[in-house]
TORDRENDREN-415887 format. One line per 8 residues: number of its first residue (from 0); for each residue x negated, y, z negated of C-alpha. Coordinates in Angstrom, 3 decimals, always signed. Layout:
! residues N
NUM) X Y Z  ... .
***
This chain:
! residues 516
0) +1.845 -5.289 +32.340  +4.184 -8.119 +31.495  +6.095 -7.573 +28.296  +6.141 -10.338 +25.736  +9.204 -12.433 +25.030  +11.583 -10.490 +22.816  +11.670 -13.398 +20.392  +7.984 -13.176 +19.539 .
8) +6.614 -11.088 +16.651  +4.810 -7.859 +17.458  +2.020 -8.236 +14.975  -0.065 -10.936 +13.454  +1.332 -10.093 +10.082  +4.768 -11.618 +10.233  +6.070 -15.064 +9.601  +9.505 -16.431 +9.793 .
16) +9.573 -17.677 +6.215  +9.338 -14.407 +4.355  +7.472 -11.097 +4.715  +7.445 -9.960 +8.386  +5.316 -7.005 +9.321  +7.205 -5.113 +11.883  +7.421 -1.503 +12.099  +5.705 +1.551 +11.769 .
24) +3.191 +4.076 +10.879  +4.322 +7.491 +9.890  +2.512 +10.527 +11.191  +2.463 +14.047 +10.187  +3.932 +16.620 +12.371  +0.815 +18.726 +12.128  +1.512 +22.213 +13.264  +5.070 +21.298 +14.195 .
32) +6.126 +21.005 +10.549  +8.472 +23.719 +9.553  +8.472 +25.425 +12.943  +11.168 +25.737 +15.537  +10.871 +23.819 +18.746  +9.080 +25.408 +21.680  +10.932 +25.850 +24.904  +11.516 +22.545 +26.630 .
40) +13.275 +21.317 +29.704  +17.017 +22.078 +29.718  +18.025 +18.463 +29.194  +15.845 +18.156 +26.137  +16.642 +21.593 +24.790  +20.209 +20.485 +24.232  +19.220 +17.087 +22.846  +16.914 +18.110 +20.012 .
48) +17.723 +20.344 +17.024  +15.891 +23.621 +16.636  +16.762 +23.631 +12.948  +17.725 +20.803 +10.583  +21.318 +19.682 +10.772  +23.591 +20.793 +7.932  +24.039 +17.674 +5.806  +27.581 +16.973 +4.617 .
56) +28.210 +16.279 +0.969  +29.722 +12.923 +1.844  +28.540 +10.423 +4.492  +29.619 +11.327 +8.020  +32.251 +9.313 +9.783  +29.826 +8.981 +12.694  +26.054 +9.214 +13.155  +26.447 +10.119 +16.822 .
64) +25.550 +13.776 +16.298  +22.283 +12.886 +14.598  +21.404 +10.196 +17.144  +22.082 +12.433 +20.151  +19.688 +15.066 +18.834  +16.738 +12.850 +17.791  +16.901 +9.828 +20.105  +14.976 +11.576 +22.949 .
72) +11.954 +11.814 +20.611  +11.787 +8.034 +19.983  +9.736 +5.839 +22.329  +9.049 +2.183 +23.007  +5.380 +1.173 +22.875  +3.964 -1.511 +25.164  +0.399 -2.749 +24.688  -1.964 -4.873 +26.743 .
80) -4.469 -6.495 +24.403  -8.200 -6.826 +24.926  -10.122 -10.096 +24.784  -11.084 -9.607 +21.130  -7.479 -10.043 +19.985  -7.013 -13.433 +18.362  -3.875 -15.420 +19.046  -4.104 -17.321 +15.770 .
88) -4.955 -14.583 +13.316  -3.325 -15.483 +10.052  -3.820 -12.057 +8.509  -2.775 -9.969 +11.461  -4.611 -8.296 +14.272  -8.285 -7.996 +13.912  -8.993 -9.802 +10.635  -9.786 -7.217 +8.073 .
96) -6.961 -4.983 +9.033  -6.375 -4.167 +5.434  -2.868 -5.568 +5.223  -1.687 -8.980 +4.150  -5.225 -10.237 +3.590  -5.096 -10.962 -0.136  -2.390 -13.602 -0.524  -2.899 -13.559 -4.290 .
104) -1.121 -10.188 -4.296  +1.864 -11.628 -2.421  +4.747 -13.324 -4.295  +4.394 -17.133 -4.047  +7.599 -17.510 -2.038  +6.153 -15.200 +0.645  +2.649 -16.625 +0.994  +3.542 -19.350 +3.487 .
112) +5.232 -16.675 +5.581  +1.943 -14.798 +5.843  -0.021 -17.960 +6.600  +2.341 -18.912 +9.410  +2.440 -15.459 +10.905  +1.287 -15.535 +14.483  +1.854 -19.263 +14.880  +5.526 -19.743 +15.733 .
120) +8.366 -17.342 +16.207  +11.785 -17.448 +14.569  +12.880 -20.492 +16.544  +9.836 -22.504 +15.544  +8.627 -23.192 +19.050  +8.367 -19.911 +20.903  +5.075 -18.766 +22.380  +2.871 -16.598 +20.261 .
128) +2.875 -12.866 +20.630  -0.579 -12.704 +22.133  -0.416 -15.601 +24.512  +0.567 -15.412 +28.150  +0.604 -11.727 +28.992  -1.621 -10.903 +26.009  +0.657 -8.030 +25.162  +2.696 -6.621 +22.334 .
136) +5.700 -4.344 +21.994  +6.717 -1.930 +19.284  +8.218 +1.466 +18.625  +7.012 +5.005 +18.005  +8.075 +8.640 +17.926  +6.770 +11.898 +19.367  +5.699 +14.530 +16.820  +4.621 +17.405 +19.079 .
144) +5.546 +18.935 +22.435  +2.112 +18.041 +23.858  +2.762 +14.325 +23.388  +1.270 +13.040 +20.125  +2.987 +9.795 +19.132  +3.066 +7.950 +15.815  +3.244 +4.173 +15.608  +1.817 +1.293 +13.542 .
152) -1.821 +0.287 +13.540  -0.773 -3.345 +13.931  +1.105 -2.487 +17.140  -1.936 -1.016 +18.921  -4.792 -2.848 +17.218  -7.069 -4.379 +19.903  -5.200 -2.436 +22.577  -6.790 -2.430 +26.025 .
160) -4.065 -0.220 +27.487  -1.047 +1.492 +25.925  +2.141 +2.732 +27.566  +5.134 +4.502 +26.072  +8.624 +4.467 +27.529  +10.712 +7.551 +26.845  +14.450 +7.663 +26.295  +14.925 +9.040 +29.816 .
168) +13.309 +5.918 +31.281  +9.881 +7.329 +32.157  +6.909 +5.073 +31.361  +3.677 +6.980 +30.689  +0.122 +5.964 +29.861  -1.203 +6.851 +26.410  -4.465 +6.519 +24.517  -5.219 +5.700 +20.884 .
176) -6.503 +8.812 +19.081  -7.077 +7.101 +15.755  -5.739 +4.412 +13.451  -5.826 +3.519 +9.782  -5.473 -0.130 +8.844  -5.012 +0.497 +5.116  -1.728 +2.342 +5.662  -0.912 +0.713 +9.023 .
184) -0.634 +4.088 +10.762  -1.855 +4.940 +14.267  -1.771 +8.108 +16.368  -1.413 +8.049 +20.165  -1.542 +10.807 +22.790  +0.397 +10.687 +26.061  -2.156 +11.269 +28.809  -0.181 +13.587 +31.078 .
192) +2.715 +15.970 +30.785  +4.007 +18.525 +28.300  +7.203 +19.877 +26.779  +8.047 +16.472 +25.376  +11.019 +16.213 +23.013  +9.791 +15.651 +19.477  +11.069 +15.084 +15.977  +10.062 +16.516 +12.621 .
200) +9.137 +15.025 +9.268  +11.362 +15.572 +6.266  +10.171 +18.072 +3.690  +11.556 +16.141 +0.720  +11.586 +12.449 -0.116  +14.933 +10.653 +0.135  +16.753 +9.446 -2.935  +17.972 +5.929 -3.560 .
208) +21.455 +5.762 -2.071  +20.831 +8.304 +0.711  +22.045 +7.407 +4.210  +19.351 +6.725 +6.817  +19.333 +5.970 +10.555  +16.642 +3.835 +12.232  +15.905 +3.943 +15.966  +13.511 +1.609 +17.755 .
216) +12.745 -1.211 +20.158  +13.823 -4.469 +18.423  +13.209 -7.572 +20.530  +12.308 -5.271 +23.420  +15.764 -3.652 +23.419  +14.674 -0.012 +23.416  +16.845 +2.779 +22.064  +18.582 +0.622 +19.457 .
224) +20.217 +2.513 +16.566  +21.006 +1.052 +13.123  +22.095 +2.696 +9.868  +22.021 +1.964 +6.142  +20.894 +3.457 +2.859  +17.666 +3.774 +0.902  +17.780 +0.743 -1.389  +14.697 +1.464 -3.505 .
232) +11.483 +3.481 -3.614  +7.888 +2.734 -4.573  +7.895 -0.890 -3.458  +4.603 -2.810 -3.609  +4.881 -5.816 -1.262  +1.217 -6.805 -1.271  +0.656 -5.444 +2.227  -2.240 -3.114 +1.452 .
240) -4.081 -1.243 -1.300  -1.810 +1.809 -1.163  +1.647 +0.239 -0.968  +4.419 +2.703 -1.760  +7.211 +1.636 +0.573  +10.765 +2.838 +0.924  +13.141 -0.119 +0.957  +16.099 +0.319 +3.307 .
248) +18.992 -1.915 +4.317  +19.408 -0.622 +7.870  +18.963 -3.683 +10.147  +15.291 -3.788 +11.217  +13.848 -6.552 +13.400  +10.709 -7.524 +15.298  +9.864 -4.708 +17.686  +10.992 -1.938 +15.321 .
256) +7.366 -1.587 +14.168  +6.293 +2.035 +14.264  +9.810 +3.354 +14.717  +11.246 +6.202 +12.638  +13.846 +6.226 +9.892  +15.806 +9.500 +9.824  +17.813 +11.208 +7.119  +21.187 +12.797 +7.890 .
264) +19.379 +16.054 +8.758  +17.631 +14.289 +11.642  +14.229 +14.397 +9.901  +11.797 +11.473 +9.728  +11.591 +10.135 +6.170  +9.807 +6.859 +6.897  +8.113 +4.634 +9.461  +9.440 +1.074 +9.640 .
272) +6.691 -1.425 +8.930  +7.866 -4.684 +7.369  +10.839 -6.900 +6.621  +11.407 -9.660 +4.091  +13.306 -12.461 +5.756  +13.633 -16.242 +5.443  +14.605 -16.486 +9.120  +12.500 -13.794 +10.805 .
280) +15.577 -11.654 +11.451  +17.129 -8.833 +9.486  +18.664 -9.685 +6.114  +18.855 -6.106 +4.854  +15.374 -5.966 +3.311  +13.194 -3.600 +5.336  +10.252 -1.445 +4.278  +9.130 +1.906 +5.620 .
288) +6.011 +4.002 +4.971  +7.097 +7.282 +3.332  +6.778 +10.374 +5.524  +4.458 +12.152 +3.087  +1.956 +9.285 +3.288  +2.091 +9.256 +7.058  +1.677 +12.999 +7.320  -1.523 +12.972 +5.296 .
296) -2.978 +10.166 +7.412  -1.918 +11.687 +10.729  -3.436 +15.040 +9.823  -6.863 +13.458 +9.564  -6.416 +11.198 +12.592  -5.440 +14.170 +14.703  -8.428 +16.220 +13.545  -11.162 +13.614 +13.081 .
304) -9.865 +10.397 +14.625  -10.375 +8.600 +11.309  -9.374 +8.809 +7.651  -11.811 +9.758 +4.874  -10.554 +8.943 +1.382  -11.574 +10.228 -2.003  -13.720 +7.905 -4.101  -13.745 +7.797 -7.891 .
312) -15.802 +4.661 -8.483  -13.957 +2.869 -11.269  -12.613 -0.623 -11.693  -9.178 -0.314 -13.278  -6.315 -2.504 -14.383  -2.704 -1.966 -15.462  -1.828 -1.026 -19.039  +0.507 -3.818 -20.126 .
320) +2.612 -3.550 -23.280  +0.114 -5.816 -25.049  -2.770 -3.573 -24.053  -0.760 -0.520 -25.108  -0.242 -2.130 -28.509  -3.950 -2.840 -28.739  -4.760 +0.795 -27.993  -2.063 +2.170 -30.260 .
328) -0.108 +3.699 -27.360  +3.636 +4.276 -27.524  +4.222 +3.340 -23.871  +2.550 +1.055 -21.346  +1.468 +3.775 -18.932  -1.707 +4.897 -17.221  -4.718 +3.077 -15.800  -7.240 +1.280 -18.001 .
336) -10.869 +1.699 -16.954  -12.653 -1.642 -16.911  -15.933 +0.009 -16.004  -17.362 +2.858 -13.988  -19.789 +1.886 -11.249  -23.274 +3.232 -11.815  -24.042 +6.441 -9.939  -20.427 +7.068 -8.911 .
344) -18.440 +10.271 -9.512  -16.623 +8.596 -12.413  -19.872 +7.575 -14.123  -21.365 +11.042 -13.630  -18.270 +12.556 -15.249  -18.704 +10.320 -18.291  -15.816 +7.897 -17.857  -16.360 +4.627 -19.718 .
352) -14.825 +1.185 -20.168  -11.739 +1.380 -22.357  -10.686 +4.865 -21.259  -7.038 +5.162 -20.242  -6.487 +7.679 -17.430  -3.106 +9.317 -18.055  -3.023 +12.335 -15.725  -4.515 +13.605 -12.475 .
360) -4.530 +17.390 -12.136  -1.884 +17.584 -14.843  +0.501 +15.099 -13.204  +1.297 +11.932 -15.119  -0.128 +8.641 -13.836  +2.271 +5.794 -14.550  +0.193 +2.883 -13.292  -3.149 +1.744 -11.921 .
368) -1.561 +1.456 -8.464  -0.435 +5.065 -8.615  -3.946 +6.225 -9.565  -5.359 +4.342 -6.576  -2.942 +6.074 -4.209  -3.472 +9.507 -5.732  -7.263 +9.401 -5.455  -7.202 +7.854 -1.977 .
376) -4.861 +10.604 -0.833  -7.454 +13.288 -1.627  -10.399 +14.267 +0.504  -14.046 +13.714 -0.434  -15.473 +16.758 -2.222  -12.192 +17.627 -3.942  -12.447 +18.507 -7.633  -10.049 +16.523 -9.795 .
384) -9.215 +16.971 -13.465  -8.594 +13.640 -15.176  -6.874 +13.476 -18.569  -7.675 +10.315 -20.494  -7.565 +8.683 -23.909  -10.681 +7.342 -25.590  -10.432 +5.732 -29.006  -7.017 +7.285 -29.512 .
392) -8.226 +10.806 -28.780  -7.289 +12.838 -25.718  -10.001 +14.312 -23.492  -10.458 +15.604 -19.947  -13.124 +15.269 -17.284  -13.622 +17.182 -14.054  -14.712 +14.869 -11.254  -15.936 +15.785 -7.774 .
400) -14.710 +12.957 -5.578  -17.108 +11.169 -3.285  -16.330 +9.522 +0.041  -15.112 +5.970 -0.095  -17.942 +3.682 +1.016  -17.318 +1.941 +4.310  -18.440 -1.421 +2.942  -14.995 -2.171 +1.564 .
408) -15.519 -0.730 -1.917  -12.159 +0.509 -3.146  -11.289 +3.801 -4.796  -9.889 +2.104 -7.820  -9.319 -1.606 -7.595  -6.530 -3.293 -9.432  -7.541 -6.377 -11.341  -5.403 -9.478 -11.093 .
416) -2.682 -9.215 -13.729  -2.871 -12.905 -14.517  -5.322 -12.424 -17.384  -3.457 -9.679 -19.158  -1.247 -11.781 -21.377  -1.412 -12.401 -25.133  -4.223 -14.875 -25.840  -4.848 -15.609 -29.553 .
424) -8.232 -16.653 -30.903  -8.104 -20.409 -30.742  -11.664 -20.469 -29.438  -15.019 -21.844 -30.455  -17.509 -18.984 -30.208  -21.278 -18.570 -30.330  -23.723 -15.705 -29.710  -24.151 -15.519 -25.950 .
432) -27.931 -15.204 -26.300  -28.076 -18.489 -28.251  -26.436 -20.466 -25.455  -28.336 -18.723 -22.671  -25.309 -17.090 -21.035  -26.172 -13.458 -21.644  -28.293 -11.164 -23.763  -25.144 -9.433 -24.971 .
440) -21.761 -10.511 -26.246  -20.187 -13.596 -27.728  -19.834 -16.719 -25.621  -16.697 -18.844 -25.409  -17.994 -22.353 -26.036  -14.728 -24.275 -26.126  -11.066 -23.527 -25.463  -8.073 -25.444 -26.800 .
448) -6.416 -26.588 -23.540  -2.971 -26.438 -25.180  -3.517 -23.024 -26.733  -2.338 -19.656 -25.438  -5.891 -18.548 -24.633  -6.238 -21.296 -22.031  -2.861 -20.431 -20.583  -4.032 -16.855 -20.060 .
456) -7.203 -17.775 -18.209  -9.840 -17.682 -20.985  -12.391 -20.359 -20.111  -15.517 -21.875 -21.559  -18.445 -19.874 -20.246  -16.675 -16.524 -20.540  -18.426 -13.872 -22.616  -16.596 -11.468 -24.944 .
464) -18.424 -8.137 -24.601  -16.456 -5.988 -27.002  -13.428 -6.106 -29.245  -11.396 -3.054 -30.147  -13.849 -0.844 -28.299  -16.847 -2.084 -30.302  -19.645 -4.226 -28.902  -19.946 -7.683 -30.408 .
472) -22.913 -10.047 -30.593  -21.759 -12.625 -33.177  -18.492 -14.475 -33.842  -18.342 -12.631 -37.167  -18.233 -9.330 -35.272  -15.167 -10.537 -33.413  -13.404 -11.527 -36.635  -14.336 -8.205 -38.260 .
480) -12.840 -6.186 -35.426  -9.644 -8.219 -35.578  -9.335 -7.593 -39.312  -9.925 -3.874 -38.725  -7.176 -3.794 -36.107  -4.797 -5.586 -38.494  -5.608 -3.134 -41.260  -4.780 -0.207 -38.992 .
488) -1.362 -1.691 -38.188  -2.121 -2.644 -34.565  +0.042 -5.328 -32.966  -2.808 -6.437 -30.711  -6.506 -5.957 -30.187  -8.313 -5.476 -26.877  -11.184 -7.688 -25.827  -13.352 -7.008 -22.797 .
496) -14.274 -10.348 -21.289  -16.847 -11.194 -18.641  -16.060 -14.302 -16.626  -18.576 -16.912 -15.560  -18.397 -15.330 -12.077  -19.536 -11.973 -13.428  -16.204 -10.150 -13.262  -14.976 -8.240 -16.316 .
504) -11.447 -7.527 -17.482  -9.566 -6.432 -20.586  -7.402 -8.973 -22.394  -4.902 -8.019 -25.103  -5.042 -10.478 -28.024  -1.882 -10.706 -30.104  -2.585 -10.301 -33.808  -1.119 -13.050 -35.954 .
512) -1.929 -14.802 -39.224  -3.956 -17.474 -37.484  -5.747 -15.046 -35.165  -9.068 -15.586 -36.873 .
***
């Protein structure tokens, strides 16, 4: 198979103007975690550590010791694509890959980068990744002596054939065992051979400021080593529904996709997946999937060939400071339930619109995004205790998670934050039944275009369903609930609004003298 030009991107998710999807899926070591290495060939026995390296208190003067021990477990991945692979996919391989699809979740300065991904390379005129040889290159790492390999889903998506090149120069055929588009993780298995050198996942997450070493196949230059530090944790870059990236400043480029990031103990702490770059090259902003996420995904891929995620069945949105004020909360934390889908585990457990989920199995939930990840990380059938607030009172519910439907329904979707500002009532209202919009609620008949309500997305045709947790049917009900909130000392009042398109959301309305 002819390898693609090293200047071309490895996945349909990059673009030279901003966010470039590059590297990696992280896999779990499976049975290898926490065990010593089995006997291997003499050359490899000396190359790989049987136990984690003793980490110095201060950064080492050289990373050579770490690199010499783990480099034999890192591979280059070369893919020949099937005829279904599109050469002009704007969202990445296979449309519907689960990453980079919703440009509304991507910062404005990065959106053009996504749109241009797969069109031109960094120089503006290079051939596309999937033209010519119809191939792609990336990176990966071996996680077991029998030849299981972790890489990115976007590296092997639409793969007709897959080959891995080891550090000793051998090129071996491999097959795709399973892949998960939502986390961009894939698991491969080398077809023949045994006693492969392999690496282990870290048992603890790295801290911001920790040294890391990345090894991979940038621009087709296999076995390339770079180093840096962990710059940040918990990054959401709009790549997928469960974003929780490590940000590192080790130089990462096209072709590093699927490659490992190691700590100074020689353990995998992340899988390189994306870069932010105005030029398409490294500018010190790279993103890696945390090892714990990869391990959970790889476990299921190795056993079942697919990932089954827990399903709660609620629409949720972030708790902004305005919403916290409206609910009488001290801090803007947790996930606000917009509504529970009928017949879902959440509805059966009694969760309702307006509930604020604060804990899962006793662990604090800081945001709606965190709740989504937590639930998705559990298996269907698991029993989960949810702690929530309703009307200012704490309560708990035990929920048996279902399986996430395969029709694209999400565990807990995050509403667009754009409507969660501080609209004041500068609206003309009427009973929704009187204007034929709905049998329930109060209709927005007119909006002052220069008022704050219009700026926050309130439009004529919207229907206010409840205010302060109470259903409303007349404009007087709305005013009464606002006065009640003022009397109780609230800084804001919550309104649940249904748009003309049928979507509902909570909006925090700032209380002021002219609010009525």
